[in-house]
N, C-alpha and C positions, 0 to 999 in steps of 0.2 A: 978409508982412512980417518979417525974419531979423535977429534983434539976437543980440550976446555979454551982455548984463547979467547980472547973477552974482546968485543970492539966498543972504541971508542965513541963516547957522547950518542949511541943511536938514538934514532928516530923511530917509535914507535906506533905501528898503525893496527885495530885491531879492526876485523871482518868478521862481522856477526851475521851468520842466520838464526832469526829468533823463531822460525819453524822449524828446525831442526831436533829433532831428537825428544826422547823421553822430558829431559830437564828443563826446557822452556816449556812445558805443556802447562808449566808452572808459571803462571803471570810473573809474580814477583821475582822470577829468576834473572829475566833481563830488567828490572831496576839494581839490582844487587850488581848484577857485570858493567852494566853502567856506573855505578857507584864507585866501585873497584877502580875503574879508568879512569875517571876523572884525575884531571891534572899530572896525567900519567901515560897516558897512551889516545892517542885520536880514534873515537870509536864509530866505524858509521855501518851500517843495515844494509845486508847485501841478501835478501829476501828473495827479491826478484831479479832475471838476467841481466835487465836493462839498467836495471838499479847497480849492478855489482860492476857492470861493465862500464858505466858513468864514474861511480868510485876508483876504480883501477887507474882508468883514465890519467884522473887528478892526482893521483901518487906522484909524490916527489923523484924524481930519479938522483941519488946519492948512495955513496959507497955503507951508509948507517942504518940505511931503512929496515928495519927489520917490518914484518906484516905477520900479523898473530890470524888464526884461523878459527874461527869459534865453531864448531859446528860438526857432521860427521863425515863420512866418506864422502858423499856426494858433494857437501860443500868444500874440501878440500880438491877434489876432483874439478870442482865452477871454476875455483880461486887459482889453479896453478894453470891452468887453460886460458883463462882471461892474462892472468900474468904474462904468459908465454907470447901471449897475441901483441899484447902494450910492449914489452920490455925485450922480446925476444932472449934465443937462447944464451948468448955471451952476458948479458947487463942484469939477470935474475937476480931480486931482491932473495933475501935470506929469510927463510919465513918460520913460523913457529906452530907446529899443529897442537888445538886444545880441545881436547876432547869431550865435547857437548853435544856429540850426536847419541846412536842408539847402540853402534857394533862398536865404529872407531878402526876399523880393521885396520884401516891405512894409518893412524897416528900410534896405535898400540905396537905395529910390528918396527913402528923408526922411534920409541924408545919413550913414548909419552906414556904419563904416570895413570893412576884409575879416576884420580878428584880431578876433574878439570877444575874445578877455584884452586887446589891447590896447584896446577901448574899455570894458572893464568897470573897467581900472586909471586910465583916465582920469576915469572917473566916479567911482568912488573916492576917487582925488585931487583930486577937486575941480580938477583940470586944464579952463581954460578950453574950453568949449563952445558950438555955438551950437544957438540958442534959434527955433525959429521955430514956428509956425501952422501948422497939418495939417489939410486934411478930408478925412472919411471918409463910409461909405455907412452908413444903417439899414436894417438885412433883416429883414422881416419873414416866418417862415418857418408856413406854413399858419394864416396868421390871428392865432397865440398867442404862437412864442414870436419874442424878438425878437435880433437880432444887430448889431456894431457891426464892421465889416472894410472892407477899400481896393479889395477885386475880387473880380466875383461873375461868373459865367459857368454856358454849358450846353451840349448838343451838343458838337461841336468841344473843347471845353473841358473837358465832364465826361471826354469818351470821352480824350483826353489822359491824362487825369491818372488813369485807368483803368489803362491799358500803362503808365504812370511808375510806378504802385505795383507794377506788375505785375514789374517791371524792379529794386527793389527800395528805390525812389525813394531815389536816388543821387547829388541835384544834376543839375547843369549837363548832363553827356556820357551822360545818362541819358536828359535832356527833348532837346536836341540829337540823340540817335540817333532821339528818334520824330519828332519834328520834318523831319529830311531825309528819312527811311526814308518818311513822311506825302507831303511836297514832292515828291517824284522820282514814287512812285508814284500820283501823283496825275493824272500825264500819258498813265497807260497805265488808270486805272480798277481799281489793283490790288486786293486784297479786303482788304489795311490799311489804306490809303487811303480806300474805302468804310466800311469801318469805325468807323474814327476822324473821318471829316466823313459819317457818316450821320444826316440829317433826326429831327427829332426831333417828334411830334404834339403840339403845344403852342399856347396863342392868346396873346396877347399886349399888352396895352393901356398906352398911352401917354397919359400927361392924359385920365385917362379915352375915349378915341378908339381901339377895337379895330382893330388893323393887317389889313391882310387875308390873308398867309400863314398858314396853318393846320400848318404843319411847319418846323423851323429847324435848320439845321447847321451855324450860331451863334448864340449869343447871349452876351455878354461887357460889363459896365458896370465902370468903374471910376475911382478920380481919379486913376491914375497915366496918362500918357502912352504908356510903358513899360511894359508890364502882366508884360515879362521875356524872356529871349532879345534882348532887344534889339529886339521886336516891338510899335510901335505904334500899335497898330489902333483907339485910341483917345484919340490923335493931339488930341482937341480938349479932353482933360480938362483942367481948375484953367482954362479961359478964361474962364470966368464963374464966379463966386463963388456956389455955394447951386446951384448944377446941375450935374450930373453926366454922363458921355460912355456916351452907350449906342449900339452898333453890331452889326445882326442882319445877319443872312444866309440863304436860302434853298436857296442853289444846292447840287448835288451836288460830291463833290468833283471832278469831273474837270476843275470851271467853277472853283471856289474854291479846289485849292490850288496853280494854278499863277499866284497871286496872294500870294503868300507876299510875295514880293519888292515890292511894292507898301507892304504891311504894314510892313514891314522898312523904308522909306522915309516909312513917314509918310503916307501917299495914300492914297485912297477906296476901299473896293472896287466890282468895278463887277458892279452888282447892281440892277437897278431895280428892284426891289422890296423892297429892303434898308435897314436907319435907321442912318443915319449922322448923329445930333444933340446938343445940350445937351439935357437935360430936367430937369423937377424931379419925376418922380414916373412908374414905370414899374409893371406885374405882369405875372406869366405862369401860365398855367394850366395842368397839362399833363391831357390827357386821362383818363387813370388815376392814374398815378402818375411821377416821371423823377428824372434824378439833376442837381443840380449840383452846381457848389466856390463855396466859399468861403473865400476864402484860402487856396488849398489843401488846406482840410476838405470831404469828397464827405457830402453829405446826400441821403436819399430824399422829396421832397417832392410833396403836389401841386399847393401853389400858394407864389408869393411875391411882396411888394412890396417894391421897394427906392425910397428918398427919399436927400436927401441927411441925413447923420447929424450928431455933437457935431466941431466942433473943438477939436483938442489942442494944448496949449504940448506941445512934443517938443524933446527935448535929444539934437542927434548929432554928430557931430565934425568932418561940414562940411557945408555945408547942400545942401539936396534936389535 
């Protein structure tokens, strides 16, 4: 559902992660953000988790509250997690993702423009923006930590991000380089492609039924059809409200990598033991512990459980 309805006299609060992405590598950028927000929005830094928790707890509970999130995917995930904890699913404030991060997959999928300063100015100036309801994931880690995000994965996903961070996490160029090298190397089982698509020992349960394989080279769940770089592996996402797209594979690099073109065109992976379904509850248990990625942030966990998360009112420049 999308509308351009306006909200009377909104109170604007901008939460900024000054360590997020390539923009804030320039020390002058934070000063520019502060100058733009002056007298128009209350600016609060949320670089550290304790700082974020404190600032979100102090937010006023009023219908006109709008929370701008200035950062990347991890920042959006951290802010949504804390907002959900403080306000609860029925009283969530309207959020405005402003893409100051490196990849900003969440912001882009929801409809944010490419220029964070243009998006920030449009919001601060009360220009007409698109209001839409957006679904998220509820991710439970080790039976205790609750996160709200949009994409979670392991196997290829986690090992891809490990290489991406080793290259300096510099955006599309770095990510594209890893994807291409993995794809080409998979045709002759290069050591690089095998390291990216190395199966991890874990068990997956989908809606109380354990799946057959005990190792997976790819596990990804998302509310987005396109999880970045044009990869439409979860192309079923959004087809049924209240259900989330889960895709798994246990194929080795030599069989999985050459199917890269299939996911670019939104087609099924050819894996008789794989999963490609819309589900409402799934969980993963590592043999000991293993890496997962939630919206670009890496965690080492023993287990996780994923279900549909809260639905958010989101303001962006265009329809996602």
